[in-house]
N, C-alpha and C positions, 0 to 999 in steps of 0.2 A: 737803167740809170741807178746808181748807188746813192741813196740819200740818207743812209743810216748816220745818225748823229748830226745831221744838218739842221740848222734852225729855219723854221718856216712860220709864216704868219698867214692866217686865213681870216679875211674879213667876212662878217656874217657867218662865222664858223660855229655858231651854237646850234643851228638846226638846218633842216633842208639840205640843199646841195652843198652849202658851206660846211654843214656838220658832217656830211658823208665824206667830203674832201679832207676835213680835219682828221677824221678817223682813218682814212686810207693812208694819209701821210704818216700818221703815228704808227700804224701797223707796218709801214715800210721802214720804220726806225727814225723818222724825223722827230725833232723836238719842236712841238707845235704851240704857238701862241694863238689863242682863240680871241679874235676881236669881235665884239658884238655889243649892241645897245642893251640887250636884255641881260642884266647882271646875273640873275639866277640861272638862266639857261647857259650862259658862258661858263659860270662856275661848275655847273653839272657836267658839261662837255669836257672841260679841262680835267676835272677829277676822273672822268671815265677814260680819258686817253692818256693821262699822266702829263698833261700840258699845263700851260699857264693861261688864266683868264684875264682879259683886258676889257673892261667895260668902257666903250668909247663910241662917240659919234664921229665917224670918219670924215664928216663934212666940216668939223671943227679942227682947224690946223694946229692950234695949241694942244688940244686934247690928243690929237693923233701923234704929235711929237712926243708927248708924255708916254703914250702907250708903246710907241716904238722903243723908248728908253727902258720901260718895264720889261718888254720882250727881250731886249738885248741883254739886260742884267740877268735875266733867268736863263737864257739859252745861247747868248752870243749874238753877233751880227746876223741878221736874216739873210739867207741865201735864196730863199723861195718866198714868193708873195703870190697869194691867190686872192683876187678881188672879185 
């Protein structure tokens, strides 16, 4: 599957399985937005993979909508979502 240049969002993407997924997507050429509650960890992961950090509680609809907007402004509409 060719995902180079495709916009992706990974929830919980700052560490653990989410972090590994964010890294794998970035290594495959995707433009990754890292959604996580931990701002520092999200910033660090985004910096490491050349992505965008979005500090967000995905259980909060308004905050989630704002994070999707930030991700879309940075990378275009998401075509991949890993939750």
